[in-house]
C-alpha positions in Angstrom: -16.6 12.2 7.3 -14.1 10.8 4.9 -14.1 7.1 4.3 -11.3 5.5 2.3 -11.3 1.8 1.5 -7.8 1.6 0.2 -4.6 3.6 0.9 -3.1 5.8 -1.7 -0.1 4.2 -3.2 2.2 6.2 -1.0 0.6 5.1 2.3 0.5 1.5 1.1 4.3 1.6 0.6 4.8 2.7 4.3 2.9 -0.3 5.7 6.0 -2.5 5.4 7.7 0.0 7.8 4.9 0.1 10.3 5.1 -3.6 11.0 8.4 -3.1 12.7 7.0 -1.9 16.0 10.4 -0.4 16.9 11.0 2.6 19.1 12.2 5.5 16.9 14.6 8.2 18.2 12.7 10.5 20.5 14.1 13.6 18.7 12.5 12.6 15.4 9.4 14.6 14.5 6.4 12.5 13.6 6.6 11.5 9.9 10.1 13.0 9.4 12.3 11.4 6.8 15.0 9.7 8.9 16.7 7.2 6.5 20.3 8.1 6.0 21.6 5.0 4.1 21.5 4.7 0.4 18.3 3.2 -1.1 18.6 -0.4 -2.1 16.8 -2.3 -4.9 17.1 -6.0 -5.7 15.8 -7.0 -9.2 14.7 -10.6 -9.0 14.3 -12.2 -12.5 12.6 -15.4 -13.4 15.0 -17.4 -15.7 12.9 -20.6 -15.8 12.4 -22.6 -19.0 9.1 -20.9 -19.8 11.0 -17.6 -20.5 11.8 -19.1 -23.9 8.2 -18.4 -25.1 8.3 -15.9 -28.0 5.2 -13.8 -27.3 6.5 -10.3 -26.4 6.7 -8.1 -29.5 7.9 -11.0 -31.6 10.8 -11.9 -29.3 11.3 -14.2 -26.4 10.4 -13.2 -22.9 14.0 -13.6 -21.9 15.2 -11.3 -24.7 12.6 -8.6 -23.7 13.7 -8.8 -20.1 17.4 -8.5 -21.0 16.7 -5.4 -23.2 14.6 -3.9 -20.4 17.4 -4.5 -17.8 20.0 -2.9 -20.0 17.9 0.3 -20.3 17.1 0.3 -16.6 20.7 -0.1 -15.7 21.6 2.9 -17.8 18.9 5.0 -16.1 19.4 3.9 -12.5 20.1 7.0 -10.3 23.6 7.2 -8.9 22.4 7.2 -5.3 20.6 3.8 -5.7 22.4 0.6 -4.7 21.2 -2.0 -7.1 21.5 -5.8 -7.3 20.2 -8.6 -9.5 19.1 -12.0 -8.3 17.9 -14.9 -10.5 15.6 -17.8 -10.0 15.6 -20.9 -12.1 18.8 -19.9 -14.0 21.2 -22.8 -13.2 19.5 -26.2 -12.7 18.0 -27.8 -15.9 17.1 -31.2 -14.3 13.9 -32.8 -13.0 14.8 -33.1 -9.3 12.3 -30.9 -7.5 14.4 -30.5 -4.3 17.4 -29.3 -6.2 15.3 -27.1 -8.6 13.7 -25.3 -5.6 17.1 -24.2 -4.4 18.0 -22.7 -7.7 18.3 -19.0 -6.9 21.5 -17.0 -7.0 22.8 -13.4 -6.7 23.8 -12.5 -10.2 25.1 -9.0 -9.2 25.5 -8.0 -5.5 23.5 -5.1 -4.1 25.8 -2.1 -3.9 27.2 0.7 -6.0 26.3 0.0 -9.6 29.0 -0.8 -12.2 26.8 -0.7 -15.3 29.1 -2.5 -17.6 29.6 -5.4 -15.2 25.9 -5.7 -14.5 25.0 -5.7 -18.2 27.7 -8.4 -18.9 26.2 -10.6 -16.1 22.6 -10.2 -17.6 23.9 -11.1 -21.1 24.9 -14.5 -19.8 21.4 -15.6 -18.8 19.6 -18.5 -20.5 16.1 -19.8 -19.7 16.8 -23.0 -17.7 14.8 -24.5 -14.9 12.2 -24.2 -12.2 10.3 -21.2 -10.6 11.3 -21.1 -6.9 9.7 -17.7 -6.2 9.3 -18.3 -2.4 13.0 -19.2 -1.8 14.2 -16.4 -4.1 12.2 -13.8 -2.1 13.7 -15.1 1.2 17.2 -14.8 -0.2 16.4 -11.3 -1.7 15.3 -10.1 1.7 18.7 -11.2 3.0 20.4 -9.3 0.2 18.8 -6.1 1.4 19.3 -6.6 5.1 20.8 -3.8 7.1 20.7 -0.1 7.0 17.8 2.3 7.5 17.3 3.5 3.9 14.5 2.3 1.6 14.6 -1.3 0.5 12.7 -2.6 -2.5 12.5 -6.0 -4.3 11.2 -5.9 -7.9 10.1 -9.5 -8.9 9.7 -10.2 -12.6 8.1 -13.6 -13.4 6.2 -15.3 -16.2 4.8 -18.2 -14.2 3.6 -19.1 -10.8 5.8 -20.7 -8.1 6.6 -24.4 -8.6 7.9 -25.0 -5.1 4.8 -25.2 -2.9 4.1 -25.7 0.0 6.4 -22.8 0.5 3.7 -20.3 -0.5 5.3 -17.1 -1.8 2.4 -15.0 -0.5 3.1 -16.3 3.0 6.8 -15.7 2.5 6.0 -12.1 1.7 3.8 -11.8 4.8 6.7 -13.2 6.9 9.1 -10.6 5.4 6.6 -7.8 6.2 6.3 -9.1 9.8 10.1 -8.9 10.3 9.7 -5.1 10.2 12.8 -4.5 8.0 10.9 -1.8 6.0 11.0 -3.8 2.7 8.5 -3.4 -0.2 8.0 -6.0 -2.9 6.7 -5.0 -6.3 5.8 -7.6 -8.8 5.5 -7.7 -12.6 3.8 -10.6 -14.5 5.0 -11.3 -18.1 2.0 -12.2 -20.2 0.3 -13.5 -17.0 -2.4 -16.1 -16.5 -5.2 -15.4 -14.0 -3.5 -17.7 -11.5 -0.2 -15.9 -11.8 -1.8 -12.5 -11.5 -3.5 -13.6 -8.2 -0.2 -14.9 -6.8 1.8 -11.8 -7.8 -0.9 -9.5 -6.5 -0.9 -11.3 -3.2 2.9 -11.0 -2.9 2.9 -7.3 -3.6 -0.1 -6.4 -1.4 1.5 -8.3 1.6 4.2 -5.6 1.8 2.3 -2.6 0.5 3.8 -3.0 -3.0 2.3 -3.0 -6.5 1.5 -5.5 -9.2 1.7 -4.8 -12.9 0.7 -7.0 -15.9 3.2 -6.6 -18.7 2.8 -7.7 -22.4 5.2 -5.4 -24.2 8.9 -4.8 -23.8 8.6 -1.0 -23.4 6.0 -1.5 -20.7 8.5 -3.6 -18.8 11.2 -1.1 -19.2 9.1 1.9 -18.1 7.6 0.1 -15.1 11.0 -1.2 -13.7 12.4 2.3 -14.2 9.6 3.8 -12.2 10.1 1.4 -9.3 13.8 2.0 -9.2 13.3 5.7 -9.2 10.7 5.4 -6.5 13.3 3.7 -4.3 15.3 6.9 -4.4 12.4 9.1 -3.1 12.7 10.1 0.6 11.2 7.7 3.0 8.9 9.0 5.7 9.3 6.9 8.8 6.3 6.6 11.1 6.9 7.2 14.8 6.0 4.4 17.1 3.4 5.1 19.8 1.3 3.0 22.2 -2.4 3.7 22.5 -4.2 3.4 25.8 -7.3 1.3 26.7 -9.1 4.5 27.7 -9.2 8.2 26.8 -7.8 9.4 30.1 -4.4 7.7 29.8 -4.0 8.2 26.0 -0.8 9.6 24.6 -1.1 13.1 23.1 -0.2 13.2 19.4 0.6 16.1 17.2 0.2 16.2 13.4 2.2 13.4 11.9 2.4 9.7 11.0 2.4 7.0 13.8 2.4 3.2 14.1 1.1 0.9 16.8 -0.2 -2.6 17.2 -3.7 -3.5 18.2 -4.8 -6.9 19.4 -7.9 -8.7 18.1 -11.0 -7.3 19.8 -9.0 -4.4 21.4 -9.8 -0.7 21.3 -7.0 1.9 21.3 -7.2 5.6 22.3 -5.0 8.5 21.2 -5.4 12.1 22.3 -5.2 15.2 20.0 -5.5 18.8 21.2 -7.6 20.9 18.9 -7.8 24.7 19.4 -10.7 27.0 18.4 -10.5 27.7 14.6 -8.8 24.4 13.9 -10.1 21.1 12.6 -8.9 17.6 13.0 -8.4 15.2 10.1 -7.3 11.7 10.9 -7.1 8.3 9.1 -6.2 4.8 10.2 -5.0 1.7 8.3 -4.9 -1.8 9.7 -2.7 -4.3 8.0 -3.6 -8.0 8.1 -0.1 -9.4 8.4 -1.3 -12.9 8.9 -4.1 -15.2 7.8 -7.5 -13.8 9.1 -11.1 -14.9 8.8 -13.4 -13.4 6.1 -15.6 -10.6 7.4 -13.8 -7.6 8.9 -14.0 -3.9 9.5 -12.2 -1.0 11.0 -13.8 1.9 13.0 -12.3 5.2 14.0 -14.3 7.6 16.3 -13.5 11.1 17.5 -14.9 11.4 21.1 -14.7 14.0 23.8 -12.8 13.3 27.0 -16.1 12.3 28.6 -16.8 9.7 25.9 -19.4 11.5 23.8 -19.0 10.6 20.1 -18.4 13.6 17.8 -17.8 11.9 14.4 -16.8 8.5 13.1 -15.4 6.8 10.0 -15.7 3.1 9.2 -15.0 0.6 6.5 -15.8 -3.1 6.1 -15.2 -6.0 3.7 -15.9 -9.7 3.4 -13.0 -11.1 1.4 -9.2 -11.4 1.7 -7.5 -8.2 2.3 -4.1 -6.9 3.4 -5.0 -3.3 4.3 -8.3 -1.7 5.3 -8.5 2.0 6.0 -10.9 4.7 7.1 -10.8 8.4 8.1 -12.7 11.2 9.6 -12.9 15.0 9.7 -13.9 17.1 12.7 -14.5 20.8 11.9 -14.0 22.8 15.1 -16.4 25.7 15.8 -14.9 29.2 15.5 -14.3 31.2 18.7 -13.8 34.9 19.3 -11.6 34.2 22.2 -8.0 33.7 20.8 -6.9 32.5 24.2 -9.5 29.8 24.6 -7.9 26.5 25.7 -7.5 23.6 23.3 -10.2 20.9 23.4 -8.9 17.4 24.0 -10.3 15.1 21.3 -9.7 11.4 21.7 -9.4 9.1 18.7 -10.8 5.6 19.4 -9.6 2.9 17.0 -11.0 -0.6 16.8 -11.2 -3.4 14.2 -13.1 -6.6 13.8 -10.4 -8.8 12.3 -10.3 -12.3 13.8 -7.4 -14.8 13.7 -7.9 -17.8 11.4 -7.6 -21.3 12.9 -4.1 -22.1 14.1 -2.9 -18.5 13.7 -1.3 -16.8 16.7 -3.2 -13.8 18.0 -0.1 -12.1 19.4 1.3 -9.6 18.7 -1.6 -7.4 17.6 -2.1 -6.3 14.0 0.0 -3.3 12.8 -1.9 -0.1 12.4 -0.8 3.2 10.9 -2.4 6.4 12.1 -2.2 9.8 10.3 -3.1 12.9 12.3 -3.4 16.4 10.8 -4.6 19.5 12.8 -5.1 22.4 10.4 -6.8 25.8 10.3 -10.5 25.4 9.6 -12.1 26.8 6.4 -13.2 30.4 6.8 -16.8 29.5 6.4 -18.4 26.7 8.3 -20.6 25.9 5.3 -17.5 24.6 3.4 -17.5 21.5 5.6 -21.2 21.3 6.5 -24.2 19.8 4.8 -23.4 16.1 5.2 -20.0 16.5 3.5 -21.4 18.0 0.4 -20.6 21.6 1.3 -21.4 23.9 -1.6 -22.2 20.9 -3.7 -25.8 21.3 -2.4 -26.1 24.2 -4.9 -25.2 22.0 -7.8 -27.5 19.2 -6.5 -30.4 21.8 -6.3 -29.8 23.0 -9.8 -29.8 19.4 -11.1 -33.0 18.6 -9.4 -34.7 21.7 -10.7 -33.4 21.1 -14.2 -34.7 17.5 -14.1 -38.1 18.7 -12.9 -38.5 21.3 -15.7 -37.2 18.8 -18.3 -39.9 16.3 -17.1 -42.6 18.9 -17.4 -41.6 19.8 -20.9 -41.3 16.2 -22.0 -44.7 15.4 -20.6 -46.3 18.4 -22.4 -44.7 17.4 -25.7 -45.9 13.8 -25.3 -49.4 14.9 -24.6 -49.3 17.3 -27.6 -48.1 14.5 -29.9 -50.8 12.1 -28.8 -53.4 14.8 -29.3 -52.2 15.5 -32.9 -52.1 11.8 -33.6 -55.7 11.3 -32.5 -56.8 14.4 -34.5 -55.2 12.9 -37.7 
């Protein structure tokens, strides 16, 4: 049994796409890269007054950001359509209502003219408020349309000043729209409060958060995120699980999405032939406010309901994604024509909606199915998951036992010598 409490970075990125719940073309293979449009990136830069602080390698935060942007613009892949949006760049006054509207598209998302983009960045001066929530909503509109990858890279040195429009809730709303958008965040010399806020924004869409205290760190990280946008996007295939094994859809190896209501159990069928093994994992995304205390359970059962193996994970704090997996090694058979065995994957979770939160639609889940040739020796996957690790464990136990005997003998000998003298 394989239990994983967090997705790998790649799977986390896909969770923004799974929230769509759209029907994908029937001809697409499960998990096949289908995005044909150019990848899009919107760099969202905080230009509020606090960016004047001179604590990044002896220069101001604004100067470090400008230098980083210039280097990023030089290194941006030709196939990436890039734009730049600012927040807090234009209004220097004290009127909160006006300050919280201060976000603008500095350079439109599209084919990159490096000279024009650099000229626009050079004009920026730290000015006003920090309307992160409104800026994210506008940035999502900047990237609307097309089926290529979409990524917002938010760079800020302070928490949002326009509550109650909570930027974390804004990120959750963006994820729930199902437009396949990922938000990555970078905190410049961040406080603990800023780190929490930026982490929440990133996790809501399967993105990443990075703390930055040096200009070269900022350059390297933004370059990595822009390059990542150019990587092929694997689009999960929408499916609909059944409430019992008999009516479950049959899945082949691939990546799938579905939605599961609170308290519901979903079944999916996988055909496993003799000599093959089934490896599967599931991730459930909390795309809305949920109560503390949750878990996700995946079971492999026979068509008659007998449990074969299970994987489970649990937590008791705020989370955006929780995952688990399992591995079912199928017994070898001398009969090459033996029929495939129908194995049903039963998925359930114990999330519950917080007060005032709508229960419908269900929470988005992502299911990975992999049917592969089993190892040549059953012992490779036996022994409670340790496999051949039992040999190492036995050697360690024997070594510890012998070391204990020698140490005890030496201790008794030293005591005897001490008493004699």
